[in-house]
C-alpha positions in Angstrom: 72.0 116.0 9.6 73.5 112.9 7.7 73.1 113.2 3.7 70.9 110.3 2.4 73.0 107.8 0.3 71.1 105.3 -1.7 73.1 102.0 -2.2 72.1 99.7 -5.0 73.6 96.6 -6.5 74.5 96.5 -10.1 75.8 99.2 -12.4 72.8 101.3 -12.5 73.9 103.2 -9.5 77.5 103.8 -10.7 78.3 107.6 -10.4 79.9 109.0 -13.6 83.7 108.7 -13.6 85.3 110.7 -16.4 88.6 109.4 -18.1 90.9 111.4 -15.8 89.1 109.8 -12.6 87.0 112.8 -11.7 83.6 111.7 -9.9 80.6 113.6 -11.2 78.9 113.2 -7.7 81.8 114.7 -5.9 82.6 118.2 -5.2 85.7 119.0 -7.0 88.5 121.1 -5.3 91.8 120.1 -7.1 94.7 120.1 -4.8 98.4 121.3 -6.1 99.5 118.4 -4.2 99.5 115.7 -6.9 101.5 114.6 -9.9 101.7 111.9 -12.6 101.9 108.3 -11.6 105.0 106.5 -12.9 104.5 105.3 -16.6 102.8 102.0 -16.8 101.4 102.0 -13.3 98.7 99.6 -12.4 96.4 101.0 -9.8 96.1 98.2 -7.4 95.6 99.5 -3.9 93.1 101.3 -1.9 94.2 102.9 1.3 91.6 104.1 4.0 92.6 107.1 6.2 91.1 109.1 9.1 91.6 112.8 9.4 90.4 115.6 11.6 91.8 119.1 12.1 92.4 120.1 14.7 92.4 116.4 16.1 88.9 115.4 17.3 87.2 118.7 15.7 84.8 118.1 12.9 83.2 120.4 10.2 85.7 123.1 9.7 87.6 124.2 6.5 91.0 123.0 8.1 91.3 119.7 6.0 90.7 121.7 2.9 93.3 124.4 3.8 95.8 121.6 4.6 95.2 120.0 1.1 95.6 123.4 -0.5 98.7 124.6 1.2 97.1 127.5 3.0 97.0 126.0 6.8 97.3 128.9 9.1 100.1 127.6 11.5 99.0 130.4 14.1 95.3 129.2 14.1 95.9 126.3 16.2 99.0 125.0 18.4 98.5 121.5 16.2 99.1 123.5 12.8 102.4 124.9 13.5 104.4 121.8 12.6 102.3 120.4 9.8 101.5 123.7 7.9 104.4 123.3 5.5 103.6 119.6 5.0 102.4 118.8 1.3 99.7 116.4 1.4 96.6 115.4 -0.3 94.2 112.5 -0.8 91.8 111.5 -3.7 88.7 111.8 -1.8 87.4 113.2 1.7 84.2 111.8 3.0 82.8 114.2 5.6 80.9 113.0 8.7 77.4 113.8 6.8 78.7 111.8 3.9 79.5 114.6 1.5 82.0 113.8 -1.0 85.0 116.0 -2.0 87.6 115.0 -4.4 90.9 116.7 -4.4 92.8 114.5 -6.9 91.5 112.4 -10.1 92.2 108.7 -9.8 94.7 108.5 -12.6 96.9 111.1 -10.6 99.1 110.3 -7.8 97.9 111.9 -4.6 100.3 112.4 -1.8 98.5 110.5 1.1 100.5 107.5 2.1 103.8 109.1 2.9 106.6 106.7 3.6 104.9 103.4 3.0 105.2 99.8 1.8 102.6 97.2 1.0 103.7 93.4 0.6 107.3 94.4 0.1 106.5 97.1 -2.4 107.6 100.7 -1.4 105.9 104.0 -2.4 102.3 103.1 -2.3 101.3 106.4 -3.3 102.7 105.5 -6.8 99.9 102.8 -7.2 97.3 103.4 -4.6 94.2 105.5 -4.3 93.6 107.2 -0.9 90.3 107.9 0.8 90.3 110.0 3.7 87.4 109.8 6.2 86.7 112.6 8.6 87.0 111.1 11.9 89.5 110.0 14.4 90.8 106.4 15.7 88.6 106.6 18.7 85.4 108.1 17.3 82.9 105.7 15.7 82.2 106.8 11.8 78.8 107.6 10.8 76.2 105.6 8.7 76.5 108.2 6.0 80.3 107.7 5.9 80.1 103.8 5.6 77.4 104.1 2.9 79.4 106.7 0.7 82.7 104.7 1.2 81.1 101.4 -0.1 79.4 102.9 -3.0 83.0 104.8 -3.9 84.9 101.5 -3.1 82.7 99.5 -5.4 82.9 102.0 -8.2 86.7 102.4 -7.8 86.9 98.4 -8.2 85.0 98.5 -11.4 87.2 100.9 -12.8 90.4 99.3 -11.3 89.5 95.6 -10.9 93.2 95.0 -9.4 91.9 96.3 -6.4 90.4 93.2 -4.7 89.1 93.2 -1.1 92.5 91.8 -0.1 94.1 95.0 -1.6 92.1 97.5 0.6 94.0 98.4 3.8 94.0 101.0 6.4 97.1 103.7 6.5 98.3 102.0 9.7 98.8 98.5 7.6 101.3 100.4 5.0 103.0 102.5 7.6 103.1 100.6 10.9 104.5 102.3 13.9 104.3 105.6 12.1 100.4 105.8 11.4 97.4 104.3 13.3 94.5 105.2 11.1 91.7 104.6 10.5 92.0 103.0 14.0 90.0 100.6 16.2 86.9 102.7 15.7 86.6 101.5 12.0 84.5 98.6 11.4 86.3 96.7 8.8 83.8 93.8 8.6 80.9 96.0 8.2 82.6 98.0 5.5 83.7 95.0 3.7 80.1 93.3 3.9 78.7 96.7 2.5 81.1 96.6 -0.5 80.3 92.9 -1.3 76.7 93.6 -1.1 77.0 96.0 -4.1 78.8 93.5 -6.4 
């Protein structure tokens, strides 16, 4: 069953966020796949991703295993070529709306890979990455949209340089290499939800 997520406007519904960028409301599972951002970096980009492991399957512990470098290459044929990849994201939003944080916002998560936004490379340096449990073809859930909107608004409050035109999909910063979050992601609905919280 989807988790009930209350969305309100105004600052009263803001989840606690500490100085490092850990959310009080998120389950904290620090990934080793993180490091410090370059000195003086302004965090001014939000990247939306979609992930499922194995592809199209939801609810298991494989994403967590990937982000903690303990993915068993023999557990599924898809895992063998990615088991040694070092990757993470700041947040993961499960199908039921549960929120897991792997990297604090002030640190660099390894989510974007080879990437560029408006001619500026190395998007990991200056972005926050949010993974939605899903696929390009599977509609995302009500709870995911609700949780994503709340998280986005609070991120914007902490990092005001992340305006709506600086929220992109992984496909936008790595075209030809990545396709997520894909055509199943309703950008218009998401942006409306974020604006409704302003």
